[in-house]
All heavy atoms as TSV, in Angstrom:
chain	resi	resn	atom	element	x	y	z
A	1	MET	N	N	32.864	-16.032	35.560
A	1	MET	CA	C	32.595	-16.076	34.140
A	1	MET	C	C	33.915	-16.268	33.401
A	1	MET	O	O	34.930	-15.673	33.779
A	1	MET	CB	C	31.929	-14.761	33.717
A	1	MET	CG	C	31.598	-14.717	32.258
A	1	MET	SD	S	30.437	-13.411	31.837
A	1	MET	CE	C	31.551	-12.166	31.287
A	2	GLN	N	N	33.893	-17.096	32.360
A	2	GLN	CA	C	35.097	-17.334	31.561
A	2	GLN	C	C	34.769	-17.189	30.084
A	2	GLN	O	O	33.701	-17.584	29.633
A	2	GLN	CB	C	35.648	-18.732	31.800
A	2	GLN	CG	C	36.247	-18.926	33.162
A	2	GLN	CD	C	36.912	-20.283	33.292
A	2	GLN	OE1	O	36.618	-21.208	32.554
A	2	GLN	NE2	N	37.811	-20.397	34.253
A	3	ILE	N	N	35.737	-16.643	29.358
A	3	ILE	CA	C	35.654	-16.572	27.909
A	3	ILE	C	C	36.955	-17.125	27.353
A	3	ILE	O	O	37.931	-17.303	28.083
A	3	ILE	CB	C	35.425	-15.134	27.411
A	3	ILE	CG1	C	36.600	-14.225	27.812
A	3	ILE	CG2	C	34.096	-14.576	27.927
A	3	ILE	CD1	C	36.568	-12.856	27.162
A	4	THR	N	N	36.975	-17.381	26.067
A	4	THR	CA	C	38.186	-17.828	25.393
A	4	THR	C	C	38.580	-16.767	24.382
A	4	THR	O	O	37.765	-16.363	23.552
A	4	THR	CB	C	37.964	-19.180	24.690
A	4	THR	OG1	O	37.508	-20.137	25.652
A	4	THR	CG2	C	39.243	-19.685	24.051
A	5	VAL	N	N	39.833	-16.295	24.481
A	5	VAL	CA	C	40.353	-15.283	23.567
A	5	VAL	C	C	41.555	-15.876	22.849
A	5	VAL	O	O	42.541	-16.228	23.485
A	5	VAL	CB	C	40.760	-13.995	24.315
A	5	VAL	CG1	C	41.322	-12.967	23.354
A	5	VAL	CG2	C	39.578	-13.423	25.088
A	6	ASN	N	N	41.435	-16.027	21.552
A	6	ASN	CA	C	42.512	-16.598	20.732
A	6	ASN	C	C	43.017	-17.915	21.314
A	6	ASN	O	O	44.208	-18.164	21.394
A	6	ASN	CB	C	43.658	-15.600	20.571
A	6	ASN	CG	C	43.257	-14.389	19.749
A	6	ASN	OD1	O	42.163	-14.335	19.197
A	6	ASN	ND2	N	44.118	-13.420	19.675
A	7	GLY	N	N	42.080	-18.754	21.752
A	7	GLY	CA	C	42.412	-20.079	22.254
A	7	GLY	C	C	42.801	-20.139	23.719
A	7	GLY	O	O	43.024	-21.217	24.256
A	8	GLU	N	N	42.891	-18.994	24.396
A	8	GLU	CA	C	43.299	-18.946	25.806
A	8	GLU	C	C	42.083	-18.613	26.679
A	8	GLU	O	O	41.421	-17.596	26.470
A	8	GLU	CB	C	44.365	-17.869	25.982
A	8	GLU	CG	C	44.858	-17.734	27.400
A	8	GLU	CD	C	45.909	-16.624	27.525
A	8	GLU	OE1	O	46.718	-16.463	26.600
A	8	GLU	OE2	O	45.887	-15.941	28.555
A	9	VAL	N	N	41.823	-19.470	27.658
A	9	VAL	CA	C	40.705	-19.236	28.574
A	9	VAL	C	C	41.072	-18.099	29.516
A	9	VAL	O	O	42.162	-18.073	30.079
A	9	VAL	CB	C	40.360	-20.516	29.371
A	9	VAL	CG1	C	39.276	-20.235	30.396
A	9	VAL	CG2	C	39.941	-21.626	28.433
A	10	ARG	N	N	40.155	-17.134	29.634
A	10	ARG	CA	C	40.382	-15.979	30.502
A	10	ARG	C	C	39.184	-15.791	31.420
A	10	ARG	O	O	38.056	-15.746	30.951
A	10	ARG	CB	C	40.532	-14.694	29.681
A	10	ARG	CG	C	41.754	-14.658	28.826
A	10	ARG	CD	C	41.781	-13.334	28.053
A	10	ARG	NE	N	43.010	-13.199	27.347
A	10	ARG	CZ	C	44.041	-12.486	27.769
A	10	ARG	NH1	N	43.962	-11.831	28.898
A	10	ARG	NH2	N	45.139	-12.410	27.074
A	11	PRO	N	N	39.430	-15.645	32.695
A	11	PRO	CA	C	38.328	-15.336	33.609
A	11	PRO	C	C	37.987	-13.847	33.514
A	11	PRO	O	O	38.869	-13.017	33.305
A	11	PRO	CB	C	38.888	-15.676	34.977
A	11	PRO	CG	C	40.361	-15.523	34.833
A	11	PRO	CD	C	40.693	-15.861	33.402
A	12	LEU	N	N	36.717	-13.533	33.628
A	12	LEU	CA	C	36.285	-12.144	33.696
A	12	LEU	C	C	35.608	-11.939	35.038
A	12	LEU	O	O	34.807	-12.764	35.459
A	12	LEU	CB	C	35.293	-11.813	32.570
A	12	LEU	CG	C	35.821	-11.772	31.153
A	12	LEU	CD1	C	34.700	-11.401	30.183
A	12	LEU	CD2	C	36.962	-10.792	31.009
A	13	PRO	N	N	35.909	-10.842	35.719
A	13	PRO	CA	C	35.349	-10.620	37.044
A	13	PRO	C	C	33.842	-10.396	37.038
A	13	PRO	O	O	33.160	-10.732	37.985
A	13	PRO	CB	C	36.083	-9.378	37.542
A	13	PRO	CG	C	36.588	-8.706	36.321
A	13	PRO	CD	C	36.801	-9.786	35.305
A	14	SER	N	N	33.308	-9.825	35.972
A	14	SER	CA	C	31.877	-9.556	35.886
A	14	SER	C	C	31.515	-9.330	34.429
A	14	SER	O	O	32.374	-9.394	33.553
A	14	SER	CB	C	31.523	-8.324	36.721
A	14	SER	OG	O	32.192	-7.190	36.202
A	15	ALA	N	N	30.258	-9.063	34.201
A	15	ALA	CA	C	29.816	-8.787	32.834
A	15	ALA	C	C	30.572	-7.586	32.290
A	15	ALA	O	O	30.678	-6.560	32.951
A	15	ALA	CB	C	28.316	-8.543	32.802
A	16	GLN	N	N	31.131	-7.750	31.110
A	16	GLN	CA	C	31.872	-6.683	30.454
A	16	GLN	C	C	31.400	-6.578	29.024
A	16	GLN	O	O	30.881	-7.528	28.449
A	16	GLN	CB	C	33.370	-6.986	30.417
A	16	GLN	CG	C	34.085	-6.884	31.715
A	16	GLN	CD	C	35.600	-7.012	31.525
A	16	GLN	OE1	O	36.103	-7.203	30.424
A	16	GLN	NE2	N	36.326	-6.905	32.607
A	17	THR	N	N	31.635	-5.417	28.449
A	17	THR	CA	C	31.370	-5.264	27.030
A	17	THR	C	C	32.633	-5.612	26.253
A	17	THR	O	O	33.733	-5.677	26.824
A	17	THR	CB	C	30.948	-3.827	26.675
A	17	THR	OG1	O	32.057	-2.952	26.912
A	17	THR	CG2	C	29.719	-3.391	27.454
A	18	LEU	N	N	32.470	-5.792	24.984
A	18	LEU	CA	C	33.618	-6.054	24.131
A	18	LEU	C	C	34.566	-4.859	24.159
A	18	LEU	O	O	35.786	-5.023	24.159
A	18	LEU	CB	C	33.156	-6.368	22.715
A	18	LEU	CG	C	34.208	-6.778	21.714
A	18	LEU	CD1	C	35.093	-7.890	22.232
A	18	LEU	CD2	C	33.559	-7.174	20.403
A	19	ALA	N	N	34.030	-3.654	24.228
A	19	ALA	CA	C	34.871	-2.451	24.312
A	19	ALA	C	C	35.721	-2.479	25.581
A	19	ALA	O	O	36.904	-2.127	25.540
A	19	ALA	CB	C	34.002	-1.194	24.276
A	20	ASP	N	N	35.138	-2.911	26.702
A	20	ASP	CA	C	35.894	-3.017	27.951
A	20	ASP	C	C	37.047	-4.000	27.799
A	20	ASP	O	O	38.170	-3.743	28.242
A	20	ASP	CB	C	34.996	-3.487	29.099
A	20	ASP	CG	C	33.913	-2.498	29.467
A	20	ASP	OD1	O	34.102	-1.282	29.264
A	20	ASP	OD2	O	32.863	-2.961	29.958
A	21	LEU	N	N	36.772	-5.138	27.189
A	21	LEU	CA	C	37.803	-6.155	27.006
A	21	LEU	C	C	38.929	-5.645	26.119
A	21	LEU	O	O	40.107	-5.824	26.431
A	21	LEU	CB	C	37.204	-7.431	26.414
A	21	LEU	CG	C	38.220	-8.544	26.153
A	21	LEU	CD1	C	38.797	-9.084	27.457
A	21	LEU	CD2	C	37.600	-9.652	25.324
A	22	VAL	N	N	38.574	-5.009	25.017
A	22	VAL	CA	C	39.586	-4.477	24.101
A	22	VAL	C	C	40.499	-3.501	24.833
A	22	VAL	O	O	41.722	-3.552	24.691
A	22	VAL	CB	C	38.908	-3.813	22.870
A	22	VAL	CG1	C	39.893	-2.986	22.072
A	22	VAL	CG2	C	38.276	-4.888	21.990
A	23	GLU	N	N	39.932	-2.635	25.646
A	23	GLU	CA	C	40.745	-1.682	26.419
A	23	GLU	C	C	41.622	-2.404	27.436
A	23	GLU	O	O	42.785	-2.056	27.620
A	23	GLU	CB	C	39.856	-0.654	27.119
A	23	GLU	CG	C	39.275	0.382	26.189
A	23	GLU	CD	C	40.334	1.201	25.464
A	23	GLU	OE1	O	41.338	1.596	26.090
A	23	GLU	OE2	O	40.143	1.436	24.256
A	24	SER	N	N	41.068	-3.416	28.114
A	24	SER	CA	C	41.851	-4.127	29.132
A	24	SER	C	C	43.011	-4.908	28.521
A	24	SER	O	O	43.996	-5.187	29.197
A	24	SER	CB	C	40.957	-5.055	29.954
A	24	SER	OG	O	40.561	-6.185	29.204
A	25	LEU	N	N	42.906	-5.239	27.248
A	25	LEU	CA	C	43.982	-5.940	26.544
A	25	LEU	C	C	44.947	-4.965	25.875
A	25	LEU	O	O	45.834	-5.388	25.122
A	25	LEU	CB	C	43.389	-6.888	25.490
A	25	LEU	CG	C	42.547	-8.043	26.022
A	25	LEU	CD1	C	41.900	-8.807	24.871
A	25	LEU	CD2	C	43.379	-8.979	26.877
A	26	ASP	N	N	44.776	-3.673	26.133
A	26	ASP	CA	C	45.610	-2.616	25.534
A	26	ASP	C	C	45.553	-2.629	24.008
A	26	ASP	O	O	46.564	-2.406	23.339
A	26	ASP	CB	C	47.064	-2.720	26.014
A	26	ASP	CG	C	47.212	-2.419	27.483
A	26	ASP	OD1	O	46.444	-1.581	27.998
A	26	ASP	OD2	O	48.081	-3.034	28.133
A	27	LEU	N	N	44.374	-2.900	23.470
A	27	LEU	CA	C	44.202	-2.918	22.025
A	27	LEU	C	C	43.391	-1.729	21.527
A	27	LEU	O	O	43.108	-1.631	20.336
A	27	LEU	CB	C	43.520	-4.223	21.589
A	27	LEU	CG	C	44.312	-5.494	21.843
A	27	LEU	CD1	C	43.485	-6.721	21.508
A	27	LEU	CD2	C	45.606	-5.493	21.043
A	28	GLY	N	N	43.007	-0.835	22.433
A	28	GLY	CA	C	42.250	0.350	22.041
A	28	GLY	C	C	43.057	1.196	21.076
A	28	GLY	O	O	44.256	1.391	21.254
A	29	GLY	N	N	42.425	1.670	20.036
A	29	GLY	CA	C	43.104	2.505	19.055
A	29	GLY	C	C	43.845	1.738	17.975
A	29	GLY	O	O	44.298	2.321	17.004
A	30	ARG	N	N	43.962	0.439	18.133
A	30	ARG	CA	C	44.636	-0.369	17.101
A	30	ARG	C	C	43.623	-0.837	16.063
A	30	ARG	O	O	42.429	-0.922	16.325
A	30	ARG	CB	C	45.309	-1.578	17.716
A	30	ARG	CG	C	46.467	-1.216	18.600
A	30	ARG	CD	C	47.247	-2.431	18.947
A	30	ARG	NE	N	48.324	-2.094	19.866
A	30	ARG	CZ	C	49.235	-2.940	20.235
A	30	ARG	NH1	N	49.207	-4.179	19.788
A	30	ARG	NH2	N	50.181	-2.577	21.061
A	31	ARG	N	N	44.129	-1.163	14.908
A	31	ARG	CA	C	43.280	-1.676	13.840
A	31	ARG	C	C	43.104	-3.173	14.063
A	31	ARG	O	O	43.975	-3.968	13.726
A	31	ARG	CB	C	43.923	-1.394	12.487
A	31	ARG	CG	C	43.992	0.097	12.210
A	31	ARG	CD	C	44.741	0.408	10.958
A	31	ARG	NE	N	44.219	-0.355	9.833
A	31	ARG	CZ	C	44.779	-0.413	8.648
A	31	ARG	NH1	N	45.893	0.242	8.417
A	31	ARG	NH2	N	44.258	-1.126	7.678
A	32	ILE	N	N	41.975	-3.530	14.665
A	32	ILE	CA	C	41.710	-4.929	14.976
A	32	ILE	C	C	40.374	-5.358	14.383
A	32	ILE	O	O	39.535	-4.523	14.031
A	32	ILE	CB	C	41.694	-5.189	16.498
A	32	ILE	CG1	C	40.577	-4.408	17.176
A	32	ILE	CG2	C	43.048	-4.878	17.110
A	32	ILE	CD1	C	40.345	-4.804	18.629
A	33	ALA	N	N	40.211	-6.651	14.307
A	33	ALA	CA	C	38.927	-7.260	13.944
A	33	ALA	C	C	38.631	-8.304	15.014
A	33	ALA	O	O	39.536	-8.996	15.487
A	33	ALA	CB	C	38.998	-7.913	12.576
A	34	VAL	N	N	37.367	-8.379	15.419
A	34	VAL	CA	C	36.969	-9.326	16.452
A	34	VAL	C	C	35.854	-10.215	15.929
A	34	VAL	O	O	34.865	-9.740	15.374
A	34	VAL	CB	C	36.486	-8.597	17.735
A	34	VAL	CG1	C	36.053	-9.603	18.789
A	34	VAL	CG2	C	37.564	-7.683	18.277
A	35	GLU	N	N	36.058	-11.502	16.114
A	35	GLU	CA	C	35.034	-12.496	15.797
A	35	GLU	C	C	34.545	-13.063	17.124
A	35	GLU	O	O	35.340	-13.471	17.963
A	35	GLU	CB	C	35.649	-13.598	14.940
A	35	GLU	CG	C	34.676	-14.670	14.542
A	35	GLU	CD	C	35.359	-15.747	13.723
A	35	GLU	OE1	O	35.574	-15.524	12.512
A	35	GLU	OE2	O	35.694	-16.803	14.311
A	36	ARG	N	N	33.236	-13.050	17.318
A	36	ARG	CA	C	32.636	-13.585	18.545
A	36	ARG	C	C	31.738	-14.750	18.162
A	36	ARG	O	O	30.770	-14.584	17.418
A	36	ARG	CB	C	31.817	-12.508	19.239
A	36	ARG	CG	C	31.083	-12.989	20.469
A	36	ARG	CD	C	30.231	-11.875	21.024
A	36	ARG	NE	N	29.529	-12.291	22.202
A	36	ARG	CZ	C	28.297	-11.894	22.499
A	36	ARG	NH1	N	27.656	-11.057	21.710
A	36	ARG	NH2	N	27.730	-12.321	23.606
A	37	ASN	N	N	32.087	-15.917	18.647
A	37	ASN	CA	C	31.312	-17.135	18.376
A	37	ASN	C	C	31.048	-17.315	16.886
A	37	ASN	O	O	29.946	-17.663	16.470
A	37	ASN	CB	C	30.003	-17.114	19.172
A	37	ASN	CG	C	30.248	-17.029	20.658
A	37	ASN	OD1	O	31.214	-17.569	21.175
A	37	ASN	ND2	N	29.374	-16.327	21.354
A	38	GLY	N	N	32.082	-17.044	16.080
A	38	GLY	CA	C	32.000	-17.287	14.643
A	38	GLY	C	C	31.444	-16.148	13.821
A	38	GLY	O	O	31.342	-16.268	12.601
A	39	GLU	N	N	31.102	-15.016	14.445
A	39	GLU	CA	C	30.551	-13.880	13.707
A	39	GLU	C	C	31.381	-12.631	13.964
A	39	GLU	O	O	31.711	-12.327	15.106
A	39	GLU	CB	C	29.101	-13.615	14.118
A	39	GLU	CG	C	28.163	-14.748	13.748
A	39	GLU	CD	C	26.718	-14.416	14.035
A	39	GLU	OE1	O	26.369	-13.216	14.125
A	39	GLU	OE2	O	25.934	-15.351	14.195
A	40	ILE	N	N	31.689	-11.900	12.891
A	40	ILE	CA	C	32.442	-10.658	13.011
A	40	ILE	C	C	31.580	-9.616	13.723
A	40	ILE	O	O	30.400	-9.466	13.412
A	40	ILE	CB	C	32.852	-10.119	11.623
A	40	ILE	CG1	C	33.777	-11.110	10.915
A	40	ILE	CG2	C	33.489	-8.744	11.720
A	40	ILE	CD1	C	35.135	-11.255	11.543
A	41	VAL	N	N	32.181	-8.915	14.671
A	41	VAL	CA	C	31.479	-7.847	15.386
A	41	VAL	C	C	31.995	-6.516	14.834
A	41	VAL	O	O	33.192	-6.235	14.936
A	41	VAL	CB	C	31.736	-7.910	16.908
A	41	VAL	CG1	C	31.004	-6.784	17.620
A	41	VAL	CG2	C	31.341	-9.261	17.469
A	42	PRO	N	N	31.114	-5.681	14.267
A	42	PRO	CA	C	31.560	-4.368	13.793
A	42	PRO	C	C	32.064	-3.521	14.956
A	42	PRO	O	O	31.521	-3.582	16.060
A	42	PRO	CB	C	30.287	-3.745	13.196
A	42	PRO	CG	C	29.356	-4.885	12.966
A	42	PRO	CD	C	29.704	-5.927	13.992
A	43	ARG	N	N	33.091	-2.742	14.713
A	43	ARG	CA	C	33.684	-1.901	15.756
A	43	ARG	C	C	32.621	-1.013	16.415
A	43	ARG	O	O	32.655	-0.786	17.623
A	43	ARG	CB	C	34.788	-1.025	15.170
A	43	ARG	CG	C	35.465	-0.151	16.218
A	43	ARG	CD	C	36.607	0.662	15.625
A	43	ARG	NE	N	37.704	-0.167	15.200
A	43	ARG	CZ	C	38.702	-0.566	15.990
A	43	ARG	NH1	N	38.722	-0.212	17.247
A	43	ARG	NH2	N	39.673	-1.309	15.516
A	44	SER	N	N	31.674	-0.541	15.651
A	44	SER	CA	C	30.633	0.328	16.210
A	44	SER	C	C	29.771	-0.390	17.243
A	44	SER	O	O	29.105	0.251	18.057
A	44	SER	CB	C	29.740	0.879	15.093
A	44	SER	OG	O	29.067	-0.188	14.433
A	45	GLN	N	N	29.801	-1.724	17.246
A	45	GLN	CA	C	28.998	-2.508	18.183
A	45	GLN	C	C	29.767	-2.954	19.432
A	45	GLN	O	O	29.178	-3.542	20.337
A	45	GLN	CB	C	28.431	-3.745	17.478
A	45	GLN	CG	C	27.424	-3.412	16.392
A	45	GLN	CD	C	26.228	-2.677	16.961
A	45	GLN	OE1	O	25.649	-3.098	17.957
A	45	GLN	NE2	N	25.869	-1.573	16.344
A	46	TYR	N	N	31.061	-2.668	19.510
A	46	TYR	CA	C	31.841	-3.088	20.679
A	46	TYR	C	C	31.243	-2.602	21.998
A	46	TYR	O	O	31.108	-3.379	22.933
A	46	TYR	CB	C	33.295	-2.618	20.583
A	46	TYR	CG	C	34.148	-3.270	19.510
A	46	TYR	CD1	C	33.642	-4.208	18.615
A	46	TYR	CD2	C	35.481	-2.931	19.387
A	46	TYR	CE1	C	34.443	-4.772	17.630
A	46	TYR	CE2	C	36.294	-3.498	18.419
A	46	TYR	CZ	C	35.764	-4.410	17.542
A	46	TYR	OH	O	36.567	-4.978	16.583
A	47	PRO	N	N	30.851	-1.313	22.105
A	47	PRO	CA	C	30.306	-0.840	23.388
A	47	PRO	C	C	28.974	-1.498	23.765
A	47	PRO	O	O	28.650	-1.599	24.946
A	47	PRO	CB	C	30.116	0.664	23.176
A	47	PRO	CG	C	31.005	1.020	22.043
A	47	PRO	CD	C	31.034	-0.205	21.170
A	48	ALA	N	N	28.213	-1.956	22.793
A	48	ALA	CA	C	26.896	-2.541	23.059
A	48	ALA	C	C	26.935	-4.062	23.164
A	48	ALA	O	O	25.930	-4.682	23.510
A	48	ALA	CB	C	25.919	-2.132	21.957
A	49	THR	N	N	28.091	-4.665	22.879
A	49	THR	CA	C	28.201	-6.121	22.884
A	49	THR	C	C	28.644	-6.599	24.262
A	49	THR	O	O	29.808	-6.453	24.641
A	49	THR	CB	C	29.202	-6.600	21.810
A	49	THR	OG1	O	28.767	-6.128	20.534
A	49	THR	CG2	C	29.307	-8.108	21.788
A	50	VAL	N	N	27.700	-7.149	25.015
A	50	VAL	CA	C	27.988	-7.671	26.353
A	50	VAL	C	C	28.474	-9.109	26.207
A	50	VAL	O	O	27.820	-9.927	25.556
A	50	VAL	CB	C	26.751	-7.600	27.265
A	50	VAL	CG1	C	27.056	-8.202	28.630
A	50	VAL	CG2	C	26.279	-6.162	27.408
A	51	LEU	N	N	29.626	-9.404	26.798
A	51	LEU	CA	C	30.196	-10.744	26.713
A	51	LEU	C	C	29.456	-11.692	27.646
A	51	LEU	O	O	29.068	-11.315	28.751
A	51	LEU	CB	C	31.682	-10.697	27.063
A	51	LEU	CG	C	32.528	-9.816	26.136
A	51	LEU	CD1	C	33.942	-9.704	26.668
A	51	LEU	CD2	C	32.514	-10.364	24.719
A	52	ASP	N	N	29.274	-12.929	27.180
A	52	ASP	CA	C	28.587	-13.957	27.951
A	52	ASP	C	C	29.562	-15.061	28.331
A	52	ASP	O	O	30.553	-15.302	27.631
A	52	ASP	CB	C	27.446	-14.578	27.133
A	52	ASP	CG	C	26.344	-13.585	26.821
A	52	ASP	OD1	O	25.981	-12.797	27.715
A	52	ASP	OD2	O	25.838	-13.605	25.677
A	53	ASP	N	N	29.260	-15.745	29.417
A	53	ASP	CA	C	30.066	-16.879	29.848
A	53	ASP	C	C	30.174	-17.884	28.701
A	53	ASP	O	O	29.173	-18.236	28.075
A	53	ASP	CB	C	29.426	-17.536	31.071
A	53	ASP	CG	C	30.319	-18.582	31.702
A	53	ASP	OD1	O	31.550	-18.370	31.734
A	53	ASP	OD2	O	29.775	-19.601	32.165
A	54	GLY	N	N	31.396	-18.311	28.399
A	54	GLY	CA	C	31.616	-19.299	27.356
A	54	GLY	C	C	31.848	-18.722	25.976
A	54	GLY	O	O	32.099	-19.475	25.029
A	55	ASP	N	N	31.774	-17.401	25.820
A	55	ASP	CA	C	32.030	-16.798	24.509
A	55	ASP	C	C	33.423	-17.173	24.028
A	55	ASP	O	O	34.367	-17.271	24.818
A	55	ASP	CB	C	31.930	-15.272	24.564
A	55	ASP	CG	C	30.512	-14.759	24.437
A	55	ASP	OD1	O	29.602	-15.552	24.138
A	55	ASP	OD2	O	30.321	-13.542	24.628
A	56	GLU	N	N	33.533	-17.361	22.710
A	56	GLU	CA	C	34.836	-17.610	22.091
A	56	GLU	C	C	35.137	-16.449	21.162
A	56	GLU	O	O	34.370	-16.174	20.236
A	56	GLU	CB	C	34.831	-18.928	21.335
A	56	GLU	CG	C	34.689	-20.120	22.275
A	56	GLU	CD	C	34.912	-21.450	21.588
A	56	GLU	OE1	O	35.548	-21.485	20.514
A	56	GLU	OE2	O	34.449	-22.449	22.143
A	57	LEU	N	N	36.248	-15.783	21.430
A	57	LEU	CA	C	36.645	-14.610	20.640
A	57	LEU	C	C	37.944	-14.886	19.902
A	57	LEU	O	O	38.844	-15.540	20.434
A	57	LEU	CB	C	36.845	-13.402	21.545
A	57	LEU	CG	C	35.685	-12.987	22.428
A	57	LEU	CD1	C	36.107	-11.877	23.369
A	57	LEU	CD2	C	34.504	-12.557	21.596
A	58	LEU	N	N	38.001	-14.374	18.697
A	58	LEU	CA	C	39.234	-14.370	17.921
A	58	LEU	C	C	39.513	-12.916	17.612
A	58	LEU	O	O	38.666	-12.229	17.025
A	58	LEU	CB	C	39.072	-15.172	16.633
A	58	LEU	CG	C	40.273	-15.178	15.688
A	58	LEU	CD1	C	41.472	-15.842	16.370
A	58	LEU	CD2	C	39.944	-15.876	14.405
A	59	ILE	N	N	40.658	-12.431	18.056
A	59	ILE	CA	C	41.042	-11.041	17.835
A	59	ILE	C	C	42.296	-11.025	16.979
A	59	ILE	O	O	43.301	-11.639	17.324
A	59	ILE	CB	C	41.301	-10.299	19.159
A	59	ILE	CG1	C	40.059	-10.357	20.045
A	59	ILE	CG2	C	41.734	-8.864	18.895
A	59	ILE	CD1	C	40.250	-9.772	21.435
A	60	VAL	N	N	42.224	-10.325	15.859
A	60	VAL	CA	C	43.394	-10.171	14.978
A	60	VAL	C	C	43.598	-8.690	14.740
A	60	VAL	O	O	42.664	-7.907	14.768
A	60	VAL	CB	C	43.209	-10.925	13.639
A	60	VAL	CG1	C	43.129	-12.414	13.858
A	60	VAL	CG2	C	41.996	-10.438	12.887
A	61	HIS	N	N	44.854	-8.315	14.525
A	61	HIS	CA	C	45.118	-6.925	14.200
A	61	HIS	C	C	45.967	-6.845	12.946
A	61	HIS	O	O	46.771	-7.724	12.650
A	61	HIS	CB	C	45.754	-6.152	15.367
A	61	HIS	CG	C	47.046	-6.690	15.864
A	61	HIS	ND1	N	48.240	-6.308	15.356
A	61	HIS	CD2	C	47.328	-7.570	16.851
A	61	HIS	CE1	C	49.215	-6.931	15.993
A	61	HIS	NE2	N	48.676	-7.708	16.904
A	62	ALA	N	N	45.709	-5.758	12.188
A	62	ALA	CA	C	46.400	-5.530	10.916
A	62	ALA	C	C	47.807	-5.027	11.187
A	62	ALA	O	O	48.020	-4.209	12.082
A	62	ALA	CB	C	45.626	-4.529	10.084
A	63	ILE	N	N	48.729	-5.558	10.436
A	63	ILE	CA	C	50.117	-5.111	10.516
A	63	ILE	C	C	50.506	-4.601	9.138
A	63	ILE	O	O	50.429	-5.344	8.147
A	63	ILE	CB	C	51.050	-6.257	10.942
A	63	ILE	CG1	C	50.657	-6.755	12.330
A	63	ILE	CG2	C	52.503	-5.797	10.915
A	63	ILE	CD1	C	51.430	-7.963	12.794
A	64	GLY	N	N	50.863	-3.320	9.070
A	64	GLY	CA	C	51.245	-2.726	7.803
A	64	GLY	C	C	52.687	-3.066	7.454
A	64	GLY	O	O	53.482	-3.428	8.303
A	65	GLY	N	N	52.978	-2.943	6.210
A	65	GLY	CA	C	54.355	-3.213	5.783
A	65	GLY	C	C	54.424	-3.287	4.277
A	65	GLY	O	O	53.418	-3.213	3.593
A	66	GLY	N	N	55.604	-3.474	3.807
A	66	GLY	CA	C	55.743	-3.495	2.362
A	66	GLY	C	C	56.562	-4.632	1.875
A	66	GLY	O	O	56.960	-5.545	2.441
């Protein structure tokens, strides 16, 4: 199975949830937003969102500053 994350094709060993992917990318606990196939996924839905072959994800994180 393959997905695209921020324009980079990534193989996944098996079906994973969005929460699993976020943790594997060391983004857990960060202020991020995820778009899956053109739709924003609420953080509360990450554990229930199973990734499918061919999904396209855009992950951005907020950077504070002044």
